[in-house]
C-alpha positions in Angstrom: 0.0 0.0 0.0 1.2 3.4 -0.8 1.0 6.1 1.8 -1.5 9.0 1.3 0.7 11.9 0.3 -2.1 14.5 0.7 -1.8 17.0 3.5 -4.0 16.0 6.5 -6.2 19.1 6.1 -7.1 18.0 2.5 -8.0 14.6 3.8 -10.2 16.2 6.5 -11.8 18.5 4.0 -12.7 15.6 1.7 -14.3 13.7 4.6 -16.3 16.8 5.7 -17.6 17.3 2.1 -18.5 13.6 1.9 -20.5 13.8 5.1 -22.3 17.0 4.0 -23.3 15.4 0.7 -24.5 12.3 2.6 -26.5 14.3 5.0 -28.0 16.4 2.2 -29.1 13.2 0.5 -30.7 11.8 3.7 -32.6 15.1 4.3 -33.8 15.1 0.7 -35.1 11.5 0.9 -36.8 12.3 4.2 -38.5 15.3 2.6 -39.6 13.1 -0.3 -41.1 10.5 2.0 -43.0 13.0 4.2 -44.5 14.7 1.1 -45.4 11.3 -0.3 -47.2 10.4 2.9 -49.1 13.7 2.8 -50.1 13.2 -0.8 -51.2 9.6 -0.1 -53.3 10.8 2.8 -54.9 13.5 0.6 -55.5 11.0 -2.2 -57.1 8.5 0.2 -59.4 11.2 1.7 -60.2 13.1 -1.5 -63.0 15.2 -0.3 -63.5 18.9 -0.9 -62.8 19.4 2.8 -61.0 17.2 5.3 -63.5 15.9 7.9 -62.9 17.2 11.4 -62.0 13.7 12.7 -59.2 13.5 10.1 -57.8 17.0 10.6 -55.4 16.1 13.4 -53.8 13.2 11.4 -53.4 15.5 8.4 -52.0 18.3 10.5 -49.4 15.9 11.9 -48.4 15.0 8.3 -48.1 18.6 7.3 -46.1 19.4 10.4 -43.7 16.5 9.7 -43.3 17.6 6.1 -42.6 21.2 7.3 -40.0 19.9 9.7 -38.3 17.8 7.0 -38.4 20.8 4.6 -36.7 22.9 7.3 -34.0 20.4 7.9 -33.3 20.0 4.2 -33.2 23.8 3.7 -30.8 24.3 6.6 -28.5 21.5 5.3 -28.5 23.0 1.9 -27.7 26.4 3.2 -24.8 24.9 5.3 -23.3 23.7 2.0 -23.7 27.1 0.4 -26.9 26.4 -1.6 -29.1 29.3 -0.7 -31.9 29.3 -3.3 -35.0 27.6 -1.8 -37.2 28.3 -4.8 -35.5 25.3 -6.5 -36.5 23.0 -3.7 -40.1 24.2 -3.7 -40.4 23.6 -7.5 -38.5 20.4 -7.7 -40.3 18.7 -4.8 -43.6 20.4 -5.5 -43.9 21.5 -1.9 -47.4 22.7 -1.0 -47.8 26.2 0.4 -49.1 24.9 3.7 -46.0 22.9 4.2 -43.8 25.9 3.4 -45.7 28.0 5.9 -45.0 25.6 8.8 -41.4 25.1 7.8 -39.2 25.6 10.9 -42.0 25.6 13.4 -41.4 23.4 16.4 -44.2 20.9 17.0 -46.5 21.8 19.9 -45.6 19.9 23.1 -47.7 16.8 23.7 -50.5 17.1 26.2 -50.5 13.3 26.7 -48.9 11.7 29.7 -48.1 13.0 33.2 -48.0 16.7 33.9 -45.0 18.2 35.5 -45.2 18.5 39.2 -48.0 16.0 39.6 
């Protein structure tokens, strides 16, 4: 085996770029999956208006897609890709998902309360 003659900083930079690309791919796949779940839900419940009983389930899907979108945008920006319009067009992100991008999910009211 021949020794690697590159400076250690170049080797480290290569590893960092590889991890950034890998993370970006994971985030993109997660966004695709959450959007597909939302679209499948909408297709299965194709009514002019979502019934009240189904709204919490749909809201959960929209929130998950918004969180995935946020994570993907942040990862892209960390690599220097700043134009989010490309993401919105390419992934056909609904406006309601865009509007909840970056919002933290509301804390669960289930389970024990603090101090009880």
